[in-house]
C-alpha positions in Angstrom: 19.6 38.7 4.9 20.9 35.2 3.9 24.0 37.0 2.5 24.5 38.8 5.8 24.1 35.6 7.8 27.0 34.0 5.9 29.1 37.1 5.5 31.7 35.6 7.8 32.2 32.7 5.3 34.6 33.8 2.6 33.6 32.8 -0.9 35.9 30.2 -2.4 35.8 29.1 -6.0 35.0 25.4 -6.2 37.9 23.3 -7.3 37.7 21.0 -10.3 37.3 17.4 -9.5 39.4 14.6 -10.9 38.0 12.5 -13.6 37.1 9.5 -11.4 34.3 8.6 -13.7 36.6 7.6 -16.6 36.7 3.9 -15.8 33.0 3.7 -15.3 32.4 5.7 -18.4 34.5 3.5 -20.7 32.9 0.3 -19.2 29.6 1.9 -20.4 31.1 2.4 -23.9 32.5 -1.1 -24.3 32.7 -2.6 -26.8 34.1 0.7 -27.9 32.5 2.5 -30.8 35.7 4.6 -31.1 38.8 3.4 -33.0 41.0 4.1 -30.0 40.7 5.3 -26.4 42.1 8.8 -25.8 45.1 7.6 -23.9 46.0 5.1 -26.6 45.9 7.8 -29.3 49.0 9.5 -27.9 51.0 6.3 -28.2 50.5 6.0 -31.9 53.3 7.2 -34.2 52.5 10.3 -36.2 52.5 9.2 -39.8 52.3 12.1 -42.2 50.6 9.9 -44.7 48.0 8.8 -42.2 47.5 12.3 -40.9 46.2 13.5 -44.2 42.4 13.8 -44.1 40.3 12.4 -46.8 38.0 15.0 -48.3 34.6 14.5 -49.9 33.3 16.0 -53.1 30.1 18.0 -53.0 28.3 15.1 -54.7 29.6 12.6 -52.3 28.6 14.8 -49.4 25.1 15.3 -50.8 24.7 11.6 -51.4 25.6 10.7 -47.8 23.3 13.4 -46.4 20.4 12.1 -48.6 21.1 8.5 -47.5 21.2 9.7 -43.8 17.9 11.6 -44.1 16.2 8.7 -45.9 17.5 6.2 -43.3 16.0 8.3 -40.5 12.7 8.5 -42.3 12.6 4.8 -42.7 13.9 4.1 -39.2 16.9 2.3 -40.6 19.2 3.2 -37.7 22.3 1.2 -38.7 22.3 2.7 -42.2 21.9 6.2 -40.7 24.7 5.7 -38.3 26.9 4.4 -41.1 26.3 7.5 -43.2 27.0 9.8 -40.2 30.3 8.1 -39.5 31.3 8.3 -43.2 30.7 12.0 -43.1 32.5 12.7 -39.8 35.4 10.5 -40.7 36.1 13.0 -43.5 35.7 15.9 -41.1 32.3 16.8 -42.5 29.0 17.1 -40.7 25.5 16.9 -41.9 23.5 20.1 -41.7 22.2 21.2 -38.2 18.6 19.8 -38.5 19.9 16.5 -39.8 22.6 16.2 -37.1 20.1 16.9 -34.3 17.5 14.6 -35.9 20.0 11.7 -35.9 21.0 12.2 -32.2 17.4 12.6 -31.1 16.5 9.4 -33.0 19.3 7.5 -31.4 18.3 8.8 -27.9 14.7 7.9 -28.4 15.5 4.2 -28.9 16.8 3.9 -25.4 18.8 0.7 -25.9 22.4 0.7 -24.7 24.1 0.5 -28.1 22.2 3.4 -29.6 22.6 5.4 -26.4 26.3 4.9 -26.8 26.1 6.2 -30.3 24.1 9.3 -29.2 26.5 10.1 -26.4 29.6 9.7 -28.7 27.9 11.9 -31.4 27.1 14.7 -28.9 30.6 14.7 -27.4 32.1 14.7 -30.9 29.9 17.5 -32.1 30.6 19.6 -29.0 34.3 19.2 -29.4 34.3 19.9 -33.2 31.4 22.2 -34.1 29.1 22.9 -31.1 27.0 25.4 -33.1 25.5 22.4 -34.9 24.0 21.1 -31.6 20.7 22.4 -30.3 19.9 22.6 -26.5 16.8 20.5 -26.9 18.9 17.6 -28.3 21.1 17.6 -25.2 18.0 17.6 -23.0 16.6 14.6 -24.9 19.8 12.6 -24.6 20.0 13.3 -20.8 16.4 12.3 -20.3 17.2 9.0 -22.1 20.2 8.5 -19.9 18.0 9.2 -16.9 15.5 6.5 -18.1 18.4 4.0 -18.7 19.9 4.9 -15.3 23.4 5.5 -16.8 25.0 8.0 -14.5 28.7 8.0 -15.6 28.1 9.2 -19.2 25.6 11.8 -18.1 28.1 13.5 -15.8 30.8 13.1 -18.4 28.6 14.9 -20.9 28.1 17.8 -18.4 31.9 18.1 -17.9 32.5 18.0 -21.7 30.0 20.9 -22.0 31.9 23.0 -19.5 35.3 22.0 -20.9 34.3 23.1 -24.4 32.4 26.2 -23.2 29.2 24.8 -24.6 26.9 26.4 -22.0 23.3 25.1 -21.9 20.8 26.9 -19.6 20.8 25.1 -16.3 17.0 24.6 -16.3 17.3 22.3 -19.3 19.6 19.7 -17.7 20.3 20.5 -14.0 17.4 18.8 -12.3 17.7 15.8 -14.7 21.2 15.3 -13.3 19.8 15.5 -9.8 17.4 12.7 -10.6 20.2 10.6 -12.2 22.4 11.1 -9.2 19.6 10.1 -6.8 19.0 6.9 -8.7 22.6 6.0 -8.5 22.4 6.3 -4.7 24.7 9.3 -4.3 24.5 13.0 -4.9 28.3 13.5 -4.9 28.7 13.3 -8.7 26.0 16.0 -9.0 27.7 18.1 -6.3 30.9 18.2 -8.3 29.1 19.4 -11.4 27.2 21.9 -9.3 30.5 23.3 -8.1 31.8 23.9 -11.6 28.5 25.2 -12.9 28.4 27.8 -10.1 32.0 28.8 -10.6 31.3 29.5 -14.3 28.0 31.3 -13.6 29.6 33.6 -11.1 33.0 34.2 -12.9 31.4 34.8 -16.3 28.2 36.3 -15.0 26.0 33.9 -16.9 22.6 34.1 -15.3 21.2 31.3 -17.4 23.7 28.9 -15.8 22.5 29.8 -12.3 21.2 26.7 -10.4 17.7 26.9 -9.0 16.7 26.3 -5.4 16.0 22.5 -6.0 19.5 22.1 -7.3 21.1 24.1 -4.5 19.2 22.0 -1.9 20.4 18.8 -3.6 24.0 20.1 -3.3 23.3 21.1 0.3 21.8 17.7 1.1 24.9 16.0 -0.3 27.2 18.1 1.9 25.1 17.5 5.0 24.0 13.9 4.7 26.7 12.3 2.5 29.9 14.3 2.9 29.0 15.5 6.4 31.2 18.5 5.7 30.4 21.8 7.5 32.9 23.6 5.2 31.3 22.4 2.0 27.8 23.1 3.3 28.8 26.7 4.2 30.4 27.1 0.7 27.0 26.1 -0.8 25.2 28.6 1.4 27.7 31.3 0.4 27.2 30.5 -3.3 23.4 30.7 -2.9 23.9 34.1 -1.4 26.0 35.3 -4.2 23.6 33.9 -6.8 20.6 35.3 -5.0 18.9 32.0 -4.4 16.5 32.3 -1.5 16.5 29.2 0.9 13.4 27.4 2.0 12.6 25.2 5.0 14.4 22.2 3.4 17.6 24.3 3.2 17.5 25.0 6.9 16.6 21.4 7.6 19.7 20.1 5.9 21.9 22.5 7.8 20.2 21.7 11.1 20.8 18.0 10.6 24.5 18.6 10.0 24.9 21.1 12.9 23.1 18.6 15.3 25.4 15.8 14.0 28.5 17.9 14.7 27.2 19.2 18.1 27.2 22.9 16.9 24.5 24.1 19.2 25.4 27.8 18.7 25.0 27.5 15.0 21.6 25.8 15.5 20.4 28.7 17.6 21.6 31.1 14.8 19.8 29.0 12.2 16.5 29.2 14.2 16.8 33.0 14.4 17.5 33.2 10.7 14.4 31.1 10.0 12.3 33.6 11.9 13.8 36.5 9.9 13.0 34.7 6.7 9.4 34.3 7.8 9.4 30.5 8.3 7.1 29.9 11.3 6.7 26.1 10.8 9.6 24.4 12.4 8.6 20.9 11.6 11.4 20.3 9.1 13.9 21.8 11.5 12.8 19.5 14.4 12.8 16.4 12.2 16.3 17.2 11.0 17.6 18.0 14.5 16.3 14.7 15.7 17.9 12.8 12.8 21.3 14.5 13.5 21.1 13.8 17.3 20.1 10.2 16.7 23.1 9.5 14.4 25.5 11.2 16.8 24.1 9.2 19.7 22.9 12.2 21.7 19.7 10.5 22.9 19.1 13.0 25.7 18.9 15.8 23.1 16.5 13.7 21.0 14.0 13.6 23.9 14.6 17.2 24.7 13.9 18.3 21.1 10.6 16.3 21.0 9.4 17.8 24.3 10.5 21.3 23.3 8.5 21.0 20.1 5.4 20.2 22.1 5.9 23.1 24.4 6.4 25.6 21.6 3.4 24.2 19.8 1.2 24.3 22.8 0.8 20.6 22.8 -0.6 20.4 19.4 0.3 18.0 16.6 3.6 18.8 14.8 3.3 16.0 12.3 6.6 14.2 12.9 6.9 11.9 10.0 7.2 8.1 10.1 10.9 8.2 9.2 11.6 10.4 12.2 9.9 8.1 14.7 11.7 5.1 13.2 15.0 6.9 13.6 14.1 7.7 17.3 13.3 4.1 18.0 16.4 2.8 16.3 18.5 5.3 18.2 17.1 4.3 21.6 17.7 0.6 20.8 21.2 1.1 19.5 22.1 3.1 22.7 20.5 0.4 24.9 17.9 2.7 26.5 14.7 1.3 25.0 12.9 1.6 28.3 13.5 5.4 28.3 11.0 5.6 25.5 8.3 4.9 28.1 9.4 7.9 30.0 9.5 10.1 26.9 5.9 9.1 26.0 4.7 9.8 29.6 6.3 13.2 29.6 4.9 13.9 26.1 1.4 13.0 27.2 1.6 15.6 29.9 2.3 18.3 27.3 -0.1 17.2 24.6 -3.4 18.9 24.2 -6.4 17.0 25.5 -8.2 17.5 22.2 -5.3 16.0 20.2 -6.4 13.0 18.2 -4.7 9.9 19.5 -3.1 9.0 16.1 -1.3 12.4 16.2 0.3 11.8 19.5 4.0 11.1 20.3 3.0 7.8 21.8 1.2 6.6 18.7 4.2 7.6 16.5 6.8 5.8 18.7 4.7 2.6 19.1 3.8 2.6 15.4 7.5 2.9 14.6 8.2 -0.2 16.7 5.5 -2.1 14.9 6.8 -1.0 11.5 10.3 -2.1 12.4 8.9 -5.6 13.4 9.3 -4.9 17.1 5.8 -5.5 18.4 7.1 -7.2 21.5 9.3 -4.2 22.2 6.2 -2.1 21.8 4.4 -4.1 24.5 7.5 -3.8 26.7 7.2 0.0 26.5 3.5 -0.3 27.5 4.5 -2.5 30.5 7.2 0.0 31.5 4.7 2.9 31.3 2.4 0.9 33.6 5.3 0.1 36.0 6.1 3.8 36.2 2.5 4.6 37.0 2.0 6.7 34.0 -1.3 7.1 32.2 -1.5 5.2 28.9 -3.5 6.8 26.1 -5.2 5.2 23.1 -2.2 6.3 21.0 -0.1 3.6 22.7 -2.7 0.9 22.7 -4.1 1.1 19.2 -0.9 0.3 17.2 -0.2 -2.7 19.4 -3.8 -3.9 18.9 -3.4 -3.5 15.1 -0.2 -5.5 15.2 -1.7 -8.3 17.3 -4.7 -8.4 14.9 -2.4 -8.7 11.9 -0.3 -11.4 13.6 -3.6 -13.2 14.7 -2.4 -12.9 18.4 -6.0 -12.6 19.3 -5.9 -13.8 22.9 -3.3 -11.1 23.8 -5.3 -8.5 21.9 -8.4 -9.4 23.8 -6.6 -9.1 27.1 -5.3 -5.7 26.1 -8.9 -4.6 25.2 -10.0 -5.6 28.7 -7.2 -3.5 30.2 -8.3 -0.6 28.0 -11.9 -0.9 29.2 -10.8 -1.1 32.8 -8.8 2.1 32.4 -11.8 4.0 31.3 -10.8 4.4 27.6 -13.0 3.3 24.8 -12.2 1.9 21.3 -14.3 2.7 18.3 -16.5 0.2 16.4 -13.9 -0.2 13.6 -11.3 -1.4 16.0 -13.6 -4.0 17.6 -14.7 -5.1 14.1 -11.0 -5.6 13.1 -10.2 -7.6 16.2 -13.3 -9.8 16.0 -12.6 -10.6 12.4 -9.1 -11.6 13.3 -10.4 -13.8 16.1 -12.8 -15.6 13.8 -10.1 -16.0 11.2 -7.9 -17.8 13.7 -10.9 -19.7 15.1 -10.4 -18.1 18.5 -14.2 -18.0 19.2 -13.9 -17.3 23.0 -12.0 -14.1 22.2 -14.5 -13.0 19.6 -17.4 -13.5 22.1 -15.5 -11.6 24.8 -14.8 -8.7 22.5 -18.4 -8.6 21.4 -19.6 -8.5 25.0 -17.2 -5.7 25.7 -18.4 -3.9 22.6 -22.0 -4.1 23.9 -21.0 -3.0 27.4 -19.2 0.0 25.9 -22.6 1.1 24.5 -21.3 1.2 20.9 -24.3 1.7 18.7 -23.1 -0.1 15.5 -22.9 -3.8 16.3 -24.1 -5.1 13.0 -20.7 -5.6 11.3 -19.2 -7.6 14.1 -22.4 -9.6 14.7 -22.4 -10.7 11.0 -18.7 -11.5 11.2 -19.3 -13.9 14.1 -22.3 -15.6 12.7 -20.7 -16.1 9.3 -17.5 -17.4 10.8 -19.4 -19.9 13.0 -21.4 -21.0 10.0 -18.3 -21.5 7.9 -16.6 -23.5 10.7 -19.8 -25.6 11.2 -20.4 -24.6 14.8 -24.2 -24.3 15.0 -24.2 -24.9 18.8 -22.1 -21.7 19.2 -24.3 -19.9 16.8 -27.4 -20.9 18.8 -25.8 -19.8 22.1 -24.5 -16.5 20.6 -27.9 -15.7 19.1 -29.7 -16.5 22.4 -27.3 -14.1 24.2 -27.9 -11.2 21.9 -31.5 -11.7 20.8 -32.9 -9.1 23.1 -30.4 -6.4 22.3 -32.3 -3.7 20.3 -29.1 -2.6 18.5 -28.9 -5.9 16.7 -31.5 -6.6 14.1 -32.2 -10.3 14.2 -34.4 -11.8 11.6 -35.8 -15.2 10.6 -32.8 -16.0 8.3 -30.5 -15.9 11.3 -32.4 -18.7 12.9 -32.6 -20.5 9.6 -28.8 -20.5 9.4 -28.5 -22.3 12.7 -31.3 -24.8 11.8 -29.7 -25.5 8.5 -26.3 -26.1 10.1 -27.7 -28.5 12.7 -29.6 -30.4 10.0 -26.6 -30.6 7.8 -24.6 -32.0 10.8 -27.4 -34.6 11.5 -28.2 -33.0 14.8 -31.9 -33.0 14.3 -32.9 -32.7 17.9 -30.8 -29.5 18.2 -32.4 -28.2 15.0 -35.9 -28.9 16.4 -35.0 -27.2 19.7 -33.8 -24.2 17.8 -37.0 -24.2 15.8 -39.1 -24.2 19.0 -37.0 -21.4 20.5 -37.4 -19.4 17.4 -41.2 -19.7 17.4 -41.3 -19.1 21.2 -39.6 -15.7 20.6 -42.2 -15.0 17.9 -39.9 -15.3 14.9 -42.1 -16.6 12.1 -40.6 -19.6 10.2 -40.6 -19.3 6.4 -40.1 -21.7 3.5 -36.3 -21.9 4.1 -36.9 -23.0 7.7 -39.1 -25.9 6.6 -36.9 -26.9 3.7 -33.9 -27.3 6.0 -35.9 -29.4 8.5 -37.4 -31.5 5.7 -34.1 -32.2 4.1 -32.6 -33.1 7.5 -35.5 -35.5 8.3 -35.3 -37.2 4.9 -31.6 -37.7 5.3 -32.3 -39.4 8.6 -35.4 -41.2 7.2 -37.6 -39.6 9.9 -40.6 -39.2 7.6 -43.1 -39.0 10.5 -41.4 -35.8 11.6 -42.1 -34.4 8.1 -45.7 -35.3 8.5 -45.8 -33.3 11.7 -44.3 -30.4 9.9 -47.0 -30.6 7.2 -49.7 -30.7 9.7 -48.3 -27.5 11.1 -47.7 -25.7 7.9 -50.9 -26.5 6.1 -53.0 -24.4 8.4 -50.7 -21.5 7.9 -50.9 -21.7 4.2 -54.6 -21.9 4.2 -55.0 -18.9 6.6 -53.7 -15.4 6.9 -50.8 -16.6 9.0 -49.3 -18.1 5.9 -48.3 -14.8 4.4 -44.7 -15.3 5.7 -44.4 -18.8 4.0 -43.6 -19.0 0.3 -45.3 -22.2 -0.7 -43.5 -22.7 -4.0 -42.3 -25.6 -6.2 -39.3 -26.3 -3.9 -41.4 -26.7 -0.8 -44.1 -28.7 -2.6 -41.4 -31.0 -4.0 -39.7 -31.5 -0.6 -43.0 -32.4 1.1 -44.2 -34.7 -1.6 -40.9 -36.6 -1.9 -40.6 -37.1 1.9 -44.3 -38.0 2.4 -44.4 -40.5 -0.5 -41.3 -42.2 0.8 -42.9 -42.2 4.3 -46.1 -43.7 2.9 -48.3 -40.9 4.2 -50.5 -40.8 1.1 -53.4 -38.9 2.7 -50.9 -36.1 3.4 -49.5 -36.5 -0.1 -52.9 -35.8 -1.6 -53.3 -32.8 0.6 -50.1 -31.4 -0.7 -51.2 -32.2 -4.3 -54.5 -30.5 -3.7 -52.8 -27.4 -2.3 -50.4 -27.3 -5.2 -53.3 -27.5 -7.7 -55.1 -24.8 -5.9 -52.1 -22.5 -6.1 -51.3 -23.6 -9.7 -47.8 -25.0 -8.8 -46.4 -27.4 -11.4 -45.5 -30.8 -10.1 -43.3 -33.4 -11.9 -45.0 -36.7 -11.1 -42.2 -38.9 -12.4 -40.0 -38.1 -9.4 -42.7 -39.4 -7.0 -43.4 -42.5 -9.1 -39.7 -43.3 -8.6 -39.9 -42.7 -4.9 -43.0 -44.9 -4.6 -41.4 -47.8 -6.6 -38.3 -47.7 -4.4 -40.1 -47.8 -1.1 -43.6 -49.3 -1.6 -43.4 -51.5 -4.7 -44.9 -54.5 -2.9 -47.6 -52.5 -1.1 -51.1 -54.0 -1.9 -54.4 -52.2 -1.8 -56.1 -55.3 -0.4 -53.9 -55.2 2.7 -54.7 -51.6 3.4 -58.5 -52.4 2.9 -58.3 -54.7 5.9 -56.3 -52.2 8.0 -57.7 -48.8 7.2 -60.3 -47.8 4.6 -59.0 -44.2 4.6 -55.4 -45.2 3.9 -56.7 -47.4 1.1 -58.5 -44.5 -0.5 -55.5 -42.2 -0.2 -53.2 -44.9 -1.8 -55.7 -45.3 -4.7 -56.0 -41.6 -5.1 -52.2 -41.2 -5.2 -51.8 -44.0 -7.8 -54.5 -42.5 -10.0 -52.9 -39.1 -9.7 -49.4 -40.4 -10.4 -50.5 -42.8 -13.2 -49.4 -46.0 -11.4 -52.7 -48.1 -11.9 -51.8 -48.8 -15.5 
């Protein structure tokens, strides 16, 4: 069938290419490991005395081979190379296993000097006695050249093999040359070798030299994308037919690109019919390639027509255009000065797309994402504005990439406005999108946008609010904005989707106390208890530390009077009266001189078997009340006197 399709193309033998790689090859070989370059040898006078070849005795030959083998065993590369040169200079070669071992060893080292030695050795052996060389050795050398990214000697080696009729099965070296060629940035060198290989395989009927499909596609790719030659591409197709290599979707894709580039619409139609005959129902590669060809040739109207046609033929379902294709489309529209026409393309595509198509599979999503990937987020928004100006409906596929770009660029105010537009249009974002935008807003300290997004998230009846709630609370805490934390918490406290606990209130109280805003902390504390959130030990620790810093010890006394009843009753089950809380109360009350309360704390700690370090409170007493006399307290208050005496006795201060 493939043969029939190209029967009108006469088979032409590939012409041999000129040796353009010679300068590159010899730059690789410098400083030369040869005595003379080939073109210099011809200039030397033929001296009969010099032309006589030195011969080796059997003992000398055995000695050199033994030295070579021992050097390879001991990894003495220079000595092994010296022995090999001594043998070959006298027109003698080591035995086959030893010759291949040396070349394999040189190839395995992968440094440039030894790679030169391996290359020179293989070429020399092929020219003088190719039977000594195993196919595996050639493969090893080519793999090393691939690793070293040395293209010129690799292709020179292939040509040397053909020239000297040393035919290695294509499967052992062909695809390695494709890799080397791709690394060098051009497939042209491989294409020339491919031409010669096919000529020999066909003329001499050597099936083992027949290139496989991957190699044929590489040659076809070169003709279509690099050479842009219809004649060369058709010759490759004819060769594939003669060799019996069946094409795949990629083969058709390369040809469709070239035909689109050249404006050969009739050939494109023939190609599509041929794909059907070969049983290829998925035309994705074909469409991608057609679009690429039309873009490069500047036929933007055909780009749009191809995309819309693909949707019609696919019943509006996703065809998986790749990222590269969408980027080509955007670049093509920009280069042709018709960027606004992309808006019309998206509008028309949305009319054809299936209602159940996921938004990230839509044409709009692909085009807008391509704009973003190309660093054209403003152009993307311009397309959105143009769609609105044309009165077209805008799907999530258009909005989402722009929102992601704004989030990444921390353009949170613009992103928030866009979210408002989305909500107004009746579309709804998912929780993950809101989380991303809110996190970006908190990162850029755009708190109003974060609050607006969270309100919209709640209004959209999204169930999972926990992630964004924690992001906002954590961000406000890190930025020391307790007043915003309090206002935010007060706004969402009655939302059943948000699980608010005591520690949320504690965070606000702690932040207020740390900032010295004790009245705000106290107000938050009252609001917390009013809403029936039970304070715990952390609540009181934050308040005590705040009061101590401000030297408001009476406020600590009020806290103790409140907490002592909760500890003694069942209500105290939420309060962990541990060493930290005992220490905080004792230190504050001692400094405040409230010794009656101090002894109450002591009594409670003893009752609960909590260890107390008395030294700390002795220090606090001596700093604040060193001059306080019991006799003065006797005249003022008998009860205070008793409390002071009890404290001194407990702390060991009477001595």
